[in-house]
Backbone as a ProteinNet text record, in pm:
[ID]
protein_1_A
[PRIMARY]
MRLADDAHKAVNNRQYTVAVMLDLEKAFDPVWHDGLLCKMEKMGLNGNTLNFVADFLASRSIRVRVGVAMSNSYHLQNGTPHGSVISPLLFLIMVNDIEEPNNRVRLSLYADDSATWKSGPNLAALIKDIQRFLDRLTEFFDRWGFKLSVAKTEATVFTRNRQFRPNDVKLTIGGSLIKVEKTVRFLGVVFDRALTWSAHVDYVVARCSKRQFAKGASRQTVGSQ
[TERTIARY]
123.9	103.7	34.1	68.8	-3.6	-150.2	-161.6	-330.5	-400.7	-322.7	-406	-440.6	-350.3	-348.6	-488.3	-469.2	-575	-704	-721.7	-829.3	-910	-808.8	-857.7	-929.1	-818.4	-871.3	-1014.6	-1027.6	-1174.1	-1255.7	-1242.2	-1359.8	-1386.1	-1293.9	-1310.2	-1375.6	-1358.1	-1443.8	-1570	-1602.5	-1747.1	-1715.7	-1599.9	-1593.5	-1584.6	-1539.3	-1496.4	-1368.5	-1320.3	-1183.1	-1205.6	-1204.2	-1196.5	-1090.2	-1070	-920	-932.4	-805.8	-792.3	-658.9	-678.2	-550	-527.7	-399.3	-405	-291.8	-326.1	-240.1	-192.9	-55.1	-1.2	16.9	-42.1	-27.7	140.7	209.1	333.6	435.2	434	483.8	623.8	726.8	859.8	872.8	782.8	799.8	769.2	684.6	622	755.6	832.7	931.3	1015.6	974.3	1041.9	1182.6	1284.4	1420.1	1456.7	1415.4	1448.3	1380.2	1261.9	1192.2	1283.9	1302.8	1377.5	1522.8	1594.7	1720.8	1684.6	1598.8	1562.6	1532.6	1434.5	1410.2	1541.9	1654.6	1757.4	1846.5	1843.7	1927.9	1863.9	1726.7	1661	1693.3	1720	1738.1	1878	1971.1	2103.3	2203.6	2144.7	2239.1	2277.8	2420.3	2485	2603.2	2695.4	2831.4	2816.3	2897.2	2920.5	2783.4	2715	2580.3	2473.5	2452.1	2382.9	2430.9	2548.6	2597.1	2609.1	2601.7	2601.1	2455.2	2337.3	2227.9	2172.1	2234.8	2225.7	2272.6	2384.5	2454.4	2382.1	2327.1	2269	2120.3	2048.6	1937.2	1916.1	2086	2087.8	2097.4	2042.2	2073.7	2030.8	1886.4	1820	1714.3	1711.1	1601.9	1511.4	1432.8	1345.2	1300.8	1302.5	1217.4	1146.2	1051.5	941.8	944.5	943.6	976.1	839.6	784.1	657.2	691.1	691.1	739	909.6	920.9	1070.1	1052.7	940.8	978.5	981.7	1067.9	1128.4	1077.6	1039.1	1020.4	1146.2	1118.3	1230.6	1265.4	1387.3	1445.4	1390.9	1313.7	1278	1373.9	1387.9	1468.2	1370.1	1409.3	1322.4	1366	1249.1	1267.7	1194.3	1140.5	1092.8	1129.2	1120.8	1129.3	1258.8	1257.7	1384.8	1384.6	1487.1	1511.6	1456.5	1364.1	1308	1416	1420.7	1529.1	1660.8	1667.4	1781.5	1776.7	1891.2	1876.9	1859.2	1877	1839.6	1716.9	1649.6	1532.3	1401.4	1380.4	1312.9	1356.4	1474.3	1521.9	1474	1524.5	1461.6	1337.3	1243.5	1099.8	1073.8	1131.8	1096.2	1135.8	1240.6	1274.2	1161.9	1124.6	1029.6	893.1	866.5	739.3	757.6	885.4	933.8	858.9	827.9	778.6	603.6	546.1	391.8	381.9	289.4	246	183.6	224.7	165.3	28.9	-64.5	-217.9	-221.9	-337.2	-377.5	-517.8	-572.3	-683.7	-694.5	-563.1	-530.3	-548.8	-561.2	-541	-416.7	-403.6	-268.6	-244.5	-124.2	-58.3	67.3	38.8	146	220.5	347.6	399.3	519.5	508.4	603.4	642.2	763.8	776.7	647.4	595.5	474	337.7	354.7	226.3	197.9	79.3	49.9	-96.1	-123.6	-261.4	-274.1	-408.8	-451.3	-551.5	-588.1	-688.3	-732.6	-809.2	-853.9	-976	-951.7	-1073.7	-1139.4	-1237.5	-1368.6	-1464.4	-1566.2	-1701	-1811.7	-1763.2	-1854.7	-1807.9	-1898.1	-1851.9	-1861.9	-1970.5	-1957.2	-1843.2	-1810.5	-1690.2	-1560.2	-1546.4	-1440.1	-1438.2	-1533.3	-1545.3	-1495.5	-1532.1	-1518.9	-1343	-1313.8	-1159.9	-1065.5	-1121.2	-1026.1	-1040.5	-1158.5	-1181.5	-1103.7	-1084.5	-991.5	-843.1	-818.5	-676.7	-654.9	-740	-722.8	-721.8	-772.2	-792.1	-659.4	-591.4	-450	-361.8	-384.6	-280.9	-289.6	-409.9	-429.7	-351.6	-377.6	-301.3	-176.4	-100.9	41	100.2	49.4	54.1	51.3	-63.7	-82.3	32.5	70.3	159.4	298.7	344.7	478.7	447.6	336.7	338.3	304.5	248.1	206.1	66.3	-7.7	-166.9	-206.1	-284.1	-346.2	-449	-451.5	-523.2	-660.6	-781.4	-914.5	-944.5	-920.9	-957.8	-922	-777.5	-678.2	-705.3	-733.6	-750.8	-865.6	-863	-963.3	-1000	-1113.7	-1158.3	-1214.2	-1232.8	-1310.5	-1338.4	-1417.3	-1447.9	-1455.3	-1355.2	-1341.5	-1456.1	-1535.3	-1654.7	-1737	-1784.6	-1869.4	-1993.4	-2047.7	-2184.2	-2237	-2353.2	-2440	-2513.8	-2545.1	-2621.2	-2530.6	-2422.4	-2344.4	-2345.4	-2379.6	-2408.1	-2299	-2226.1	-2104.1	-2165.9	-2287.7	-2323	-2339.8	-2339.7	-2307.6	-2165.4	-2078.8	-1945.3	-1904.9	-1918.4	-1860.5	-1725.2	-1635.3	-1503.8	-1448.2	-1386.2	-1363.8	-1198.7	-1163.4	-1028.9	-1058.6	-1035.6	-1069.7	-1221.7	-1288.3	-1435.2	-1468.6	-1422.6	-1446.7	-1454.3	-1550.2	-1588.2	-1490.5	-1465.8	-1367.6	-1449.4	-1399.2	-1463.5	-1445.8	-1560.5	-1564.4	-1589.5	-1499.9	-1475.6	-1476	-1535.6	-1550.6	-1375	-1300.6	-1171	-1062.5	-974.2	-844.6	-712.2	-625.2	-486.1	-392.6	-308.8	-195.6	-86.4	33.9	167.9	155.5	60.1	74	-49.5	-87.9	-182.2	-330.8	-416.9	-580	-646.2	-710.4	-742.9	-943.7	-996.7	-1121.2	-1216.4	-1331.9	-1384.1	-1423.3	-1440.3	-1470.7	-1349.9	-1221.3	-1098.6	-1102.8	-1136.5	-1171.5	-1004.7	-962.5	-850.6	-865.5	-1007.1	-1026.8	-1007.7	-1006.1	-992.2	-805.1	-756.5	-622.2	-557.3	-610.1	-560.6	-608.8	-719.7	-756.3	-658.6	-642.1	-526.6	-395.3	-351.9	-233.3	-213.3	-343.1	-349.2	-360.8	-448.3	-440.3	-280.8	-225.3	-74	-7.7	-8.4	67.8	2	-117.9	-157	-107.8	-113.6	-60.3	83.6	171	314.1	328.7	259.7	271.8	238.4	127	92.6	176.7	265.2	350.7	477.7	518.3	651.8	586.4	472	424.3	449.3	376	387.4	515.7	615.4	769.5	820.4	798.2	852	793	668	626.3	705.2	700.7	761.8	916.6	992.8	1125.2	1112.9	1019.3	1008.3	979.3	907.1	842.2	972.7	1056.1	1169.1	1296.3
-1795.7	-1912.8	-1950.3	-1873.2	-1882.5	-1872.3	-1731.8	-1697.8	-1792.5	-1853	-1942.2	-2076.1	-2132.5	-2242.1	-2245	-2156.2	-2081.5	-2102	-2019.4	-1994.6	-2131.7	-2213.3	-2361.2	-2421.9	-2425.8	-2531.4	-2472.8	-2359	-2313.7	-2344.6	-2313.2	-2338.4	-2471.4	-2565	-2729.7	-2771.4	-2687.2	-2741.4	-2649	-2590	-2511.3	-2389.3	-2341.3	-2240.2	-2106.3	-1989	-1872.1	-1817	-1757.4	-1649.7	-1522.6	-1423.2	-1288.4	-1251.5	-1173.6	-1111.5	-967.6	-894.2	-760.8	-730.8	-694.9	-645.6	-481.9	-463.9	-335.7	-239	-112.7	-50.4	75.6	105.4	225	326.2	468.5	580.7	602.6	609.2	633.6	586.1	474.4	395.5	443	465.2	520.7	659.1	753.6	883	928.8	847.2	894.1	863.4	787	715.7	851.6	841	930.3	901.9	1020.1	969.4	944.6	1054.2	1032.6	875.8	849.2	735	626.2	616.4	504.6	477.5	578.9	558.3	526.1	570.7	531.2	377	330.2	193.2	104.9	163.6	83.5	61.1	152.2	151.9	47.3	43.4	-61.3	-207.8	-206.4	-353.7	-378.1	-285	-318.2	-261.8	-189.6	-139.8	-10.3	-14.6	89.9	125.5	202.7	221.3	282.6	190.3	255	233.7	123.8	81.8	204.4	237.5	363.3	487.9	525.8	635.7	653.8	542.6	559	564.4	507.6	544.5	683.6	753.6	865.3	959.3	952	1038.1	1018.4	904.3	873	963.8	992.4	1037.8	1181.6	1235	1379.4	1465.7	1577.1	1723.8	1680	1607.7	1599.7	1714.8	1755.6	1852.7	1864.8	1919.9	1906.6	2024.4	2057.2	2164.6	2139.6	2220.5	2163.7	2262.6	2224.1	2294.1	2313.4	2401.1	2415.6	2501.8	2472.1	2520.3	2596	2717.5	2772.5	2809	2820.7	2858.6	2723.4	2791.8	2683.5	2735	2651.8	2677.6	2688.6	2742.5	2723.7	2572.7	2583.7	2455.8	2425.3	2310.1	2257.1	2134.3	2139.2	2033.3	1910.1	1782.9	1650.6	1634	1579.4	1512.8	1357.2	1328.2	1212.6	1157.6	1051.2	964.7	917.8	807.2	763.1	753.1	782.6	821	696.4	708.2	598	576.1	433.4	361.9	325	382.7	333.5	170.2	115.2	0.2	-50.2	44.7	16.4	63.5	148.7	221.5	106.2	-17.5	-130.6	-170.6	-175.5	-240.5	-135.8	-30.9	85.6	80.8	78.8	82.4	-16	-177.4	-291.5	-258	-198.6	-189.8	-91.1	20.3	89.5	27.8	-65.2	-126.8	-282.9	-298	-429.8	-463.3	-379.6	-386.7	-407.8	-405	-409.3	-533.7	-521.1	-612.6	-734.7	-855.7	-964.3	-964.1	-1026	-1049.7	-1161	-1146.8	-1283.5	-1322.9	-1418.3	-1478.8	-1551.4	-1600.9	-1682.9	-1586.1	-1434.9	-1359	-1380.8	-1378	-1378.7	-1238.5	-1226.3	-1094.1	-1149.6	-1090.4	-1101.1	-960.5	-940.1	-813.8	-866	-779.4	-807.9	-666.7	-620.9	-439.4	-398.7	-291.7	-226.5	-297.4	-422.9	-496.4	-570	-573.2	-641.3	-716.6	-807.6	-842.2	-929.1	-921.6	-975.4	-1053.1	-1178.7	-1264.2	-1357.1	-1406	-1503.9	-1601.8	-1746.9	-1836.3	-1886	-1959.6	-2008.6	-2032.8	-2082.4	-2089.7	-1985.3	-1889.5	-1779.5	-1657.8	-1610.2	-1508.7	-1370.2	-1365.8	-1244.8	-1242.3	-1336.3	-1356.4	-1315.4	-1354.1	-1321.6	-1187.3	-1135.8	-989.2	-909.3	-947.8	-864.5	-871.7	-993.5	-1012.2	-935.8	-931.1	-854.4	-715.8	-682.5	-499.3	-480.3	-550.6	-527	-504	-609.2	-584.7	-472.8	-434.4	-331	-182.8	-197.8	-83.4	-62.2	-175.4	-174.8	-123.7	-168.7	-150.4	-10.4	47.4	193.4	260.7	240.5	305.5	329.9	202.1	182	297.5	287.7	363.6	482.5	544.8	668	729.4	639.7	676	715.4	607.8	666.9	707.4	791.6	886	817.3	697.7	611.3	649.2	627	620.4	501.1	443.3	367.8	413.7	382.4	420.2	346.2	394.8	353.5	289.8	421.3	394.3	266.4	229.4	129	-16.6	8.7	-136.1	-184.1	-319	-398.4	-546.4	-571.2	-664.6	-768.3	-901.6	-1009.6	-1117.3	-1200.7	-1324	-1437.9	-1535.9	-1663.8	-1747.8	-1785.6	-1889.6	-1935.1	-2068.4	-2101.4	-2104.8	-2067.4	-2057.5	-1961.4	-1995.7	-1907.2	-1805.2	-1835.2	-1738.2	-1626	-1644.5	-1499.7	-1390.8	-1296.1	-1150.8	-1043.1	-985.5	-896.9	-771.3	-741.9	-649.3	-651.9	-787.3	-810.9	-797.3	-765	-734.8	-599	-540.8	-402.8	-395.3	-348.1	-332.6	-182.6	-120.6	14.4	54.7	175	188.2	343.5	390.3	533.5	555.3	467.4	493.3	498.6	486.6	472.2	310.3	303.5	137.9	120	-13.7	-93.7	-157.1	-132.9	-183.8	-353.2	-412.3	-582.6	-621.8	-688.5	-722.9	-872.5	-896.9	-1059.4	-1101.3	-1030.1	-1040.7	-927.9	-977.4	-910.6	-930.9	-838	-881.9	-861.1	-972.4	-968.3	-1000.8	-942.8	-967.3	-1032.3	-969.3	-994.6	-1119.3	-1176.7	-1295.1	-1243.8	-1278.4	-1236	-1356.4	-1339.2	-1413	-1407.4	-1489.2	-1487.7	-1544	-1503.6	-1524.5	-1679	-1763	-1909.8	-1991.3	-1895.7	-1973.9	-2064.4	-2027.6	-2094.5	-2081.3	-1963.6	-1890.8	-1875.5	-1863.5	-1846	-1667.8	-1604.6	-1471.9	-1443.4	-1506.1	-1516.1	-1566.7	-1662.6	-1699.9	-1637.6	-1556	-1460.2	-1333.2	-1317.6	-1184.1	-1212.2	-1349.8	-1370.1	-1393.5	-1421.1	-1459.2	-1334.2	-1228.3	-1101.2	-1016.1	-1056.3	-1012.2	-1048.9	-1193.3	-1262.3	-1220.1	-1207.7	-1153.3	-1025.9	-946.5	-787.2	-783.7	-878.7	-876.4	-930.5	-1053.4	-1100.4	-996.6	-920.3	-846.5	-724.1	-691.3	-577.6	-629.9	-749.9	-801.9	-821.4	-879.7	-881.3	-748.5	-638.7	-490.4	-452.4	-500.3	-456.6	-496.6	-636.4	-698.1	-645.7	-610	-557.6	-412.2	-350.6	-222.8	-257.7	-335.5	-345.8	-395.4	-500	-556.7	-457.3	-340.7	-243.6	-141.7	-144	-47.1	-110
-7273	-7276.4	-7126.5	-7021.6	-6907.5	-6893.5	-6967.2	-6987.4	-7073.9	-7182.9	-7252.2	-7205.4	-7122.7	-7047.4	-6935.2	-6849.5	-6755.7	-6822.8	-6916.5	-6986.8	-7049.2	-7118.1	-7172.2	-7063.9	-6977.3	-6830.6	-6792.9	-6789.5	-6727	-6832.4	-6958	-7051.1	-7025.6	-7041	-7062.6	-6936.9	-6819.8	-6672.2	-6672.6	-6787.7	-6778.1	-6678.6	-6679.2	-6577	-6662.7	-6591.3	-6653.6	-6615	-6731.3	-6671.3	-6725.9	-6606.2	-6654.3	-6655.7	-6781.8	-6809.8	-6846	-6814.8	-6826.6	-6911.9	-7020.4	-7108.4	-7065	-6982.5	-6929.9	-7029.3	-7026.2	-7123.2	-7059.3	-7030.2	-6971.9	-7060.1	-7047.1	-7121.2	-7152.4	-7248.6	-7289.2	-7146.1	-7129.8	-7034.3	-6997	-7083.9	-7057.8	-7019.1	-7071.4	-7047.4	-6895.1	-6827.4	-6699.1	-6582.7	-6611.2	-6530.4	-6454.1	-6314.4	-6211	-6195.2	-6239.1	-6227.1	-6077.7	-5986.1	-5864.6	-5762.9	-5832.8	-5765.8	-5834.7	-5942.3	-6013.3	-5933.6	-5894.4	-5859.2	-5687.2	-5613.6	-5489.8	-5503.8	-5578.4	-5606.5	-5631.5	-5708.5	-5755.8	-5600.2	-5544.5	-5408.3	-5320.2	-5327.9	-5239.5	-5291.5	-5410.9	-5472.2	-5458.7	-5395.1	-5380.1	-5476.9	-5587.1	-5687	-5666.8	-5616.2	-5574.4	-5645.6	-5618.3	-5699.3	-5815.6	-5902.1	-6040.4	-6109.5	-6084.7	-6147.5	-6144.6	-6000.8	-5974.8	-6017	-6011.7	-6072.2	-6226.2	-6308.1	-6445.3	-6470.4	-6410.1	-6443.4	-6400.6	-6294.6	-6251.5	-6375.1	-6397.1	-6510.9	-6641.5	-6676.6	-6777.6	-6811.8	-6708.2	-6677.2	-6661.2	-6611.8	-6566.2	-6677.7	-6651.3	-6746.6	-6886	-6877.8	-7007.3	-7023.6	-7149.4	-7160.5	-7271.1	-7294.9	-7408.7	-7499.2	-7620	-7667.2	-7769.7	-7802.9	-7919.1	-8054.9	-8175.3	-8271	-8325.2	-8371.7	-8466	-8575	-8681.7	-8806.9	-8808.2	-8781.9	-8760.3	-8609.4	-8539.5	-8396.9	-8313.4	-8205.4	-8112.6	-7966.3	-7901.5	-7749.8	-7662.8	-7532.4	-7430.4	-7402.5	-7353.6	-7306.6	-7176	-7172.1	-7007.2	-6969.5	-6834.8	-6787.2	-6762.5	-6771	-6770.7	-6654.8	-6568.5	-6426.8	-6409.8	-6546.6	-6595.8	-6727.8	-6721.2	-6863.5	-6895.8	-6961.7	-7039.5	-7174	-7225.1	-7370.3	-7470.2	-7552.9	-7670.9	-7758.4	-7736.6	-7844.9	-7772.3	-7660.2	-7566.4	-7511.9	-7511	-7494.5	-7362.2	-7239.2	-7113.3	-7054.9	-7157.3	-7131.6	-7061.1	-7150.1	-7116.7	-6969.7	-6967.1	-6819	-6711	-6732.7	-6632.2	-6578.6	-6684.1	-6700.7	-6577.3	-6618.1	-6549.6	-6374.9	-6375.4	-6217.9	-6162.3	-6229.7	-6198.6	-6156.6	-6196.3	-6179.9	-6120.1	-6069.8	-6038.9	-5881.8	-5825.6	-5667.7	-5670.6	-5770	-5793.2	-5687.4	-5584.6	-5506.6	-5554	-5534.1	-5591.7	-5582.3	-5663.7	-5629.1	-5539.4	-5488.5	-5408.5	-5451.8	-5384.7	-5405.7	-5534.4	-5579.4	-5703.4	-5828.9	-5829.7	-5938.9	-6016.7	-6112	-6197.8	-6252.1	-6257.4	-6322.4	-6398	-6529.4	-6642.5	-6646.1	-6663	-6698.1	-6827.7	-6936	-7036.8	-7066.5	-7030.7	-7053.5	-7021.2	-7108.5	-7074.8	-7130	-7146.6	-7197.2	-7073.2	-6999.2	-6899.1	-6891.2	-6826.5	-6811.8	-6686.5	-6642.9	-6514.8	-6558	-6471.5	-6489.3	-6365.6	-6362.1	-6274.4	-6324.5	-6286.2	-6347.1	-6208.6	-6250.9	-6152.3	-6214.3	-6096.5	-6175.8	-6142.7	-6027.8	-6003.6	-6056.9	-6180.4	-6238.9	-6158.8	-6067.1	-5994.3	-5903.9	-5858.5	-5745.4	-5812.8	-5948.6	-6026.3	-6051.8	-6091.7	-6135.5	-6006	-5869.9	-5760.4	-5729.7	-5760.4	-5699.6	-5819.3	-5939.7	-6049.1	-6018.8	-5988.8	-5967.9	-5844.8	-5750.2	-5600.5	-5641	-5731.7	-5791.5	-5887.4	-5960.8	-6055.5	-5952.4	-5859.8	-5765.4	-5728.4	-5660.7	-5613.3	-5709.5	-5843.4	-5955.6	-5967.9	-6001.1	-5988.6	-5887.6	-5764.1	-5652.8	-5678.6	-5715.5	-5736.8	-5842.1	-5956.6	-6091.5	-6046.2	-5988.4	-5936.7	-5860.7	-5755.3	-5667.9	-5730.6	-5837.3	-5899.6	-6044.6	-6068.5	-6168.4	-6300.7	-6312.5	-6429.3	-6425.2	-6550.6	-6569.9	-6657	-6596.4	-6708.4	-6791.5	-6915.3	-7030.2	-7026.6	-6978.1	-7004.6	-7138.5	-7218.3	-7376.8	-7412.5	-7395.8	-7455	-7369.3	-7256.9	-7170.2	-7188.3	-7250.9	-7257.9	-7166.1	-7182.7	-7056.4	-7161.2	-7123.2	-7181.8	-7074.7	-7125.5	-7026.3	-7126.2	-7092.2	-7163.8	-7106.7	-7198.7	-7194.2	-7299.3	-7303.9	-7411.5	-7369.6	-7238.1	-7209.4	-7281.9	-7337.4	-7451.3	-7374.9	-7239.9	-7180.1	-7100.3	-7138.7	-7080.8	-7145.2	-7066.7	-7082.8	-7085.5	-7179	-7153.7	-7065.1	-7051.9	-7006.7	-6846.9	-6797.4	-6652.9	-6607.1	-6699.9	-6646.4	-6641.4	-6506	-6501	-6433.8	-6488.6	-6411.8	-6459.7	-6365.9	-6385.4	-6337.5	-6406.3	-6356.6	-6332.9	-6200.7	-6177.1	-6188.3	-6180.7	-6200.1	-6329.9	-6431	-6569.9	-6596.8	-6680.2	-6709.9	-6831.4	-6810.6	-6915.3	-7018	-7140.4	-7268.7	-7252.2	-7276.7	-7247	-7400.4	-7469.1	-7594.5	-7638.7	-7729.2	-7787.4	-7783.1	-7870.3	-7892	-7832.2	-7785.4	-7740.6	-7770.2	-7792	-7809.1	-7701.7	-7684.4	-7597	-7636.7	-7637.6	-7686.4	-7831.3	-7916.6	-8051.3	-8102.9	-7986.1	-8006	-7965.6	-8067.4	-8057.7	-7993.3	-7884.9	-7797.8	-7811.4	-7873.4	-7862.8	-7755	-7735.9	-7627	-7584.1	-7707.7	-7684.3	-7715.4	-7734.8	-7744.2	-7889.2	-7978	-8089.8	-8180.2	-8162.6	-8211.9	-8366.4	-8414.2	-8545.7	-8568.1	-8460.5	-8509.8	-8515.8	-8426.1	-8439.3	-8602.5	-8654.7	-8746.7	-8861.4	-8848.7	-8972.1	-8962.1	-8844.1	-8831.7	-8878.8	-8854.7	-8917.8	-9069.8	-9140.2	-9274.5	-9322.5	-9281.3	-9308.9	-9342	-9240.4	-9232.9	-9342.9	-9346.5	-9461.4	-9596.2	-9605.5	-9743.5	-9766	-9683.8	-9691	-9730.3	-9692.8	-9723.3	-9851	-9874.7	-10010	-10112.9	-10086.1	-10195	-10229.8	-10106.7	-10126.3	-10181.2	-10167.3	-10250.9	-10364.7	-10416.1	-10562.4	-10613.8	-10544.2	-10619.7	-10628.2	-10537.7	-10571.7	-10678.8	-10706.6	-10806.2	-10951.4	-10936.8	-11050.3	-11108	-11002.8	-11028.7	-11071.7	-11000.6	-11054.6	-11214	-11247.7	-11383.9	-11472.5	-11451.4	-11535.8	-11548.3	-11459.7	-11493.3	-11579.7
[MASK]
+++++++++++++++++++++++++++++++++++++++++++++++++++++++++++++++++++++++++++++++++++++++++++++++++++++++++++++++++++++++++++++++++++++++++++++++++++++++++++++++++++++++++++++++++++++++++++++++++++++++++++++++++++++++++++++++++

């Protein structure tokens, strides 16, 4: 809602909103155990709480099976268990100290889904400010063992200016260009460049039709039996 509100205001004022939907590779797997415990101590989480998390992460190992062959066992120094109730919380603690953006650049974090954006009348200035913040984010993630996926990270510019050219938008992560798309997804919502919401409506209709078809097929199967 924050992103949609900012983008709508900018479009209605004939301005731009440059947005980047960020994707972390295997977000829970790179969580560094010692770094996490250190951050918890700095937050004032000591005593039984810290000991519980330390025991929860300790002595975890991994083996790989290929057919009947089994690899050696390796001790894990990174990662939180998939499916665990507290794994998302531990991940959030790990990224909680991301430095807040400045120059009115906005940041939204929801578990491992995140986005950054900024609105204004000068497209070139917006791109520069977003790029500066992307560089800071990349430095933070590199320092703590995370990696932004360039292939899955997408950018868009919300505008109804017919003279807008996507090729003018050059944003990078680690020197690699980010794809600039007409539509992007964030937290299950499809945003289109002109904010008509037609792409999201089509997406919802397609999902409903697929489920309706699956239910109909299931009933026919039961009826035939």
